[in-house]
C-alpha positions, -999 to 999 in steps of 0.1 A, spaced: 1 -2 1 12 34 -10 24 56 20 1 85 26 1 115 42 -4 153 36 18 161 1 30 188 -15 1 196 -36 -21 196 -4 1 216 15 -4 241 -14 -39 240 -17 -42 248 19 -25 278 19 -44 288 -11 -79 277 4 -71 296 36 -69 327 16 -109 325 5 -122 299 33 -123 304 69 -96 279 81 -93 268 47 -121 247 49 -160 246 45 -166 222 77 -146 227 106 -132 185 112 -117 186 78 -91 209 89 -73 188 112 -76 212 138 -81 183 166 -53 164 153 -27 188 143 -10 188 107 -23 198 72 -54 183 56 -53 159 26 -72 171 -3 -87 145 -25 -90 142 -63 -111 110 -62 -126 80 -44 -132 48 -63 -148 20 -44 -130 14 -8 -103 40 -18 -97 73 -17 -66 94 -42 -55 127 -29 -43 153 -51 -4 142 -48 -15 106 -65 -17 87 -30 -41 64 -21 -59 54 10 -84 30 23 -112 53 29 -128 44 69 -146 80 69 -168 76 40 -181 112 36 -190 109 73 -211 80 65 -229 88 36 -208 67 11 -223 32 25 -217 15 -9 -184 29 -14 -170 58 -32 -186 65 -69 -206 34 -71 -216 28 -109 -253 27 -103 -254 57 -84 -235 75 -108 -254 63 -138 -288 75 -120 -274 109 -112 -261 114 -148 -292 103 -161 -314 129 -139 -290 156 -146 -296 152 -182 -333 158 -175 -326 191 -153 -306 201 -121 -332 214 -103 -372 224 -109 -382 240 -76 -413 225 -85 -431 188 -82 -414 159 -100 -425 123 -96 -389 112 -82 -402 128 -49 -430 110 -39 -420 77 -54 -387 81 -35 -406 89 -4 -427 56 -10 -399 37 -9 -384 51 21 -418 48 40 -419 8 32 -386 4 47 -390 31 80 -427 24 82 -427 54 111 -426 78 82 -465 80 78 -455 113 62 -421 127 52 -406 155 35 -374 161 18 -348 188 28 -314 194 20 -291 186 49 -295 166 83 -293 203 100 -324 210 82 -341 178 88 -334 180 128 -343 220 131 -375 211 112 -386 178 134 -381 200 166 -404 228 148 -428 201 141 -428 190 178 -431 222 192 -459 234 172 -478 199 176 -478 203 213 -476 239 223 -448 234 246 -413 252 239 -389 230 258 -365 200 243 -341 177 257 -308 166 241 -280 149 252 -245 160 259 -219 149 235 -250 149 208 -249 166 177 -280 174 153 -268 199 133 -258 235 137 -291 252 139 -292 279 170 -312 258 196 -293 226 191 -258 242 197 -263 241 234 -240 229 264 -249 221 300 -244 246 325 -243 248 361 -273 234 362 -274 202 340 -309 192 324 -323 225 337 -297 253 326 -283 256 293 -254 279 280 -248 285 243 -227 262 226 -210 285 201 -205 325 197 -234 340 177 -258 317 198 -280 342 222 -284 325 257 -323 332 251 -322 308 222 -312 277 244 -330 285 274 -356 258 261 -328 234 254 -323 210 286 -288 192 283 -285 159 298 -259 128 301 -263 105 272 -272 68 289 -288 87 319 -323 77 321 -326 92 356 -312 126 344 -341 124 319 -367 115 344 -356 145 369 -357 168 339 -393 159 332 -403 160 367 -391 195 372 -411 207 341 -437 181 336 -461 201 313 -431 220 292 -412 198 273 -419 193 238 -397 164 227 -365 145 236 -341 143 204 -317 114 205 -293 95 182 -303 59 190 -265 50 185 -243 83 194 -218 87 168 -208 125 175 -189 115 204 -168 89 188 -191 58 187 -211 53 219 -240 23 218 -270 29 241 -270 11 272 -295 -20 277 -330 -2 281 -321 35 276 -340 38 245 -374 19 255 -368 39 288 -365 74 269 -399 65 249 -414 57 283 -405 88 301 -414 111 271 -446 96 267 -459 95 302 -450 137 300 -470 141 269 -438 148 250 -426 134 214 -396 114 209 -374 121 175 -349 98 168 -319 115 148 -311 87 124 -289 113 99 -261 86 105 -279 54 117 -307 56 91 -302 26 67 -263 23 75 -275 -3 104 -301 -23 86 -323 -12 55 -349 13 72 -342 30 108 -324 14 136 -350 21 157 -366 -10 146 -336 -30 163 -332 -11 194 -364 -16 211 -383 18 207 -407 37 185 -401 75 176 -428 95 170 -406 119 146 -374 104 127 -347 124 106 -328 109 80 -296 118 60 -265 109 45 -269 75 30 -302 81 16 -287 105 -6 -254 82 -17 -232 113 -12 -252 139 -26 -268 167 0 -301 155 15 -319 153 45 -357 142 56 -377 145 83 -410 129 90 -432 108 115 -467 102 125 -495 115 96 -513 138 121 -479 153 134 -469 159 97 -502 171 88 -494 203 108 -467 215 86 -476 242 55 -495 241 38 -519 216 57 -511 235 89 -495 263 108 -459 248 110 -441 265 86 -411 246 68 -401 253 30 -367 247 10 -361 258 -27 -338 229 -37 -357 203 -14 -364 172 -35 -336 178 -56 -339 157 -86 -301 144 -84 -305 136 -46 -337 118 -53 -322 98 -83 -291 90 -62 -309 80 -30 -332 55 -48 -303 38 -69 -288 37 -35 -317 18 -17 -323 -6 -47 -287 -19 -35 -290 -25 -2 -300 -61 1 -298 -84 32 -265 -102 18 -249 -70 15 -257 -61 51 -247 -94 63 -215 -90 46 -211 -54 58 -215 -70 96 -189 -96 89 -161 -73 75 -169 -46 103 -165 -70 131 -134 -81 113 -118 -48 116 -132 -45 151 -111 -78 162 -80 -73 143 -78 -36 158 -82 -55 193 -58 -82 184 -29 -58 172 -37 -36 201 -28 -67 223 1 -79 201 16 -43 206 11 -40 247 -9 -11 235 -25 5 271 -60 17 277 -75 15 244 -115 9 237 -125 -3 206 -163 3 203 -185 -8 175 -223 -8 165 -224 -27 130 -204 -6 106 -198 23 128 -163 21 148 -146 41 172 -114 41 188 -105 55 224 -75 60 241 -92 56 276 -89 31 305 -122 18 300 -153 17 278 -167 52 272 -205 56 281 -209 92 275 -197 127 266 -178 130 299 -158 99 295 -153 103 260 -137 139 268 -113 121 291 -97 100 265 -62 105 255 -66 130 224 -27 131 217 -26 93 216 -52 95 190 -34 121 170 -4 100 168 -27 70 158 -42 92 130 -11 102 114 7 69 116 -23 55 99 -24 82 71 12 77 68 3 41 60 -22 49 38 -53 46 58 -76 73 59 -94 76 98 -116 103 112 -93 133 120 -105 137 152 -109 118 182 -146 124 188 -159 114 152 -168 77 145 -149 57 116 -172 41 88 -167 8 69 -185 5 33 -197 -22 14 -170 -17 -9 -145 -27 19 -135 -62 16 -112 -87 40 -86 -83 15 -87 -45 18 -84 -51 54 -56 -73 53 -38 -50 33 -42 -23 57 -35 -43 89 5 -33 91 -5 5 88 -30 -3 117 -5 -21 138 18 8 132 -10 34 142 -13 16 175 22 11 181 26 52 178 -1 53 203 9 29 225 23 50 253 -1 66 274 8 109 277 -6 130 301 -43 137 290 
């Protein structure tokens, strides 16, 4: 495997990009700020691999942050997009592609009795919360520390001195008044959720949760957490929103909720259902979605929503998602997990936790399993940076942040993992020695 790393063209492009884009990037995690160094610029992706502008090749374990479930540039999806583009890039008006694709999604996600397309996951979660507030007539929402539901103002909150009762803006530019109605509690902590409901039994409109937390590294739900969340919400007349922008169609054909023992009132999708083309969707029970304009008083709109390229790409992806492919993906992902655990043991790596749910995988340099944002933050970030850069030099592209999740694609084969094993061994060796956190 060709040795990777940010080459001279990447470095040159980054210098140029910083002259026109804030930090040289269009999304912060791409900047490598969390791991140091210069971001790699890519020129193409094919299957399980990416090639950078210097001609260096990498096994792709980021997959456009989970969107590329089939791998990079799958031929059927590319062909579908080309056909759609030939008929028109955007109409700003209804097309048959929209309701046909929506019906296909609904067959796989039965809780989506009605759904609407948007252009991003941020729009999807923002809209779902607006529906919840409009339908219940309540203002407050509960979210979980370390969860990420897009960058709309009300969801950029962090826990204040009164966890679950007082929240502070998580970003400059977000007024305290905007997050006053956002309660932030620890993930996997049902008691904190119940206490928040007890403190305001008739004021909470909804709880929003990632069924599998994938924005603080990979943190699985504790047994009973999600069903308990559903009971707590409904006991107080609140709604439960499942943010499946990451997990939807990645862990199974449909929503992850179906295998995790709960049933949300509203659900959001993104990433996989666009096959790499920008997309989002929100939906749920019919009576809730019929509060949305033009049928009801909850306003939501989008000029490019239902874009024909996204509809065509998404339908091509769903057509490819067979049970056999999910079975192979699970085997490949489990093999990667075993490989990392085995290599860490052989190299004598101290205090490393490999956590996986399906094709989502996180590596924490921490003394014990990570169960929430507080324990994720205590993981050793410098060791992760050493792990990341050693893997990059060996031709494996991992998430450039210790609080992000790796994604295995359906294009990844056991042979790809075998070829990557020396690079992963070297990466774990580089991170093996503990440093001060």
